[in-house]
N, C-alpha and C positions, 0 to 999 in steps of 0.2 A: 336641219333640225327644226321641226315645227314649233311655232310659238303658241302658247296657250292663249285662248281667247278669254278676255276678262269678262266677268259677269256684267250684264247691262248696267246695273246700278253703279258698279264701280267705275265703269267707263264714263257714265254721266257725271259722277262725282269728280273724277279727274278733269273732265271738261269744264266743270264749274270752277274748279280751282284755277285752271288755265285762264278762264274768262276773268276771274277776279284779279289774277296776276297781271293780265294785260291792262285792265282798268287801273290798277295800282300804278303801273308805269306811266299811263296816260295822265292821271291826276298829279302824280309827283312831278313829272316834267312840266305840266302846266303851272303848278305852284312855283316851281323853281324859276321858270321864265317870268312869271308875275313878280316874284320876289326881287329878281334882278332888275326888272323895269322899275318897280316901285322904289327900290333903294336909290335909284338915280333921280328920283323926284321928291325926296324927303324935304328939301328946302322950299318947295313950292307951297304957298299958303293954301292953295286949293286942295292939296293932298291931305291936309289936316282936318278936313270937314268930317263930322261924325258920321258913323254908320247908322242906318235906321234901326231903331229899337225892335222893330218887327223881326229882325234877324235873331234876337234872343228868344222871342216867342216861338218862331219856327224851329229853333234848336230844341226847345223843350218838347215840342210836338214830335220831332224826329226821335227823340229819346223814348218817348211814350210808345211810339210805333214799334221801336226795336224791342221794348219790354213786352209788348203784347205778342209780337211774333215769337219771341223767345218762349213765352208762356205756352204758345201754340206747339212748340217743339216738345214740351213736357207732356201736354195733354194727348198728342198724337201717339206717344209711346204707351199710353194707357188705353189706347183705342177709343178715346172719347171723341168721335168724329163730329158730333154736333157742336160741342164746345170748341174744338179745334177750328172747324169751319167758321164759327161765329167770331172767334178771336181774329182770324185772318181777314174776315170781311170787315170788321171794325177797323183793323189796321189799314186796309185799303182805303176806307173812307177817311181815316185820319191822315193818310198820305195825300189825299186830294186837298184836305184842309191845309196841310203843310205847303203844298204847291201854291195855293191861293195866298197864303201869308207871304211866301217868298215873292210872288208877283207884286203884291202891295209894297214890299220892301224895295224891290227893284225900281218900281215907279217912283217911290219916294226918293231914292238915291239919284235917279235920273233927273228928277225935278228939283233937287236940292242945290246948295251952293257949290258943290264940287264940280258941277257941270257948267258953272258960270263963265269959265274961261281959263286960260293958262294951261300948263301941262298937267295939272291935277285932273283935268278932264279925262285924260288917258287912264289914270289910276282908277277913277270912279267907273269909267267904262269897262275896264278890265275886271273889276269886282263884279259888275253886272254880268259880264260874259261868263266868268267862272261860276257864278251862282246859277246862271241859266243852264250851263252844261251839267251841273249837279242836278238841277231840277229835271232835266231830260232823263237822266238815269233814274231819278225817282219815278218819273212817269212810266218807264219800263218796269220798275218794281211794282207799281200799282197794277199794271196789267198782269204781272206774274202772281201777285197776291190774289187778284180776282180769280184767276184760273185755279190756283192751288186751293182757294177757299171753296169754290164750287166742287172741285174733285174730292175735297175732304168731306163735304156734306153728302156726296154721293157714295162715300165709303171706299174710295180708292186707296186710302192710306190706313195703315194699322200699326201695331207695335213692331212688326217685322219689316214693313216696307213704308218708309216715310222720308226718303232722301229729299224729295222736292220741298217738303216743309223745312227740313234742315237747311237746304240751300237758300230758301227765302230768308231764313233767319240770318244766315251768314252774309247774304247780300245786304240786308238792312244794317247789320253791325258794321259792315264795310262802309256803307253810305254814312253812317254815324261818324266813324273815325275820319273819313275824308272831309265831311262838313266841319267837324271840330278843328281839324288842321287848317282848313281854309279860313274859318272864322278867326282863329288865332293869328294867322298870317295877315288877314285884313285888319285886325285890331292893331297889330304892330306897325303896319305900313300906312294907316290912315289916322284920323283923329279919335279912333275908338268909338265908344258909345257916349252919348251926351251926358248920361247920368252916372257913368262909371269912369273914374280916372285911374290910370295905372301909375 
């Protein structure tokens, strides 16, 4: 019995969901391992060092990016290619700003009291590693946003064919949720933020 061939867009969409599913497993297992490790270090005074406040700023930036990309999914359905391309381009630039803020936060964490000694050094180091892994995926998203932005400006997408813009939005929403989960885990397993007490 011959199998029917899926339309190209549907295959790409299924591939996108498979990609996000594998990333979900990767980030969940990473967070689980971090949580297990950090829970064994809760009594270490070094582990209670506060997180950099720049993590809050970068979180707000990430949410703005997600909103802009989501707005782009609405404008592409109305075949507003210039507005869609502009929204995606601004999102890509904002994503670069996000990565710069994350870099500053990681440097602050590495230079802070948590790295002074003791086993807390491991917790702070793992926070930096997880934040760096997330930033790498953001870098991939910046490239994707750049490509989708240019293609949108060239008129490659319209109200009928726009799955790449939709996937870019899904990817950014995914990155938002992952970062919010990571940040919540970091707050619970470290000293939180200096200006915020739980």
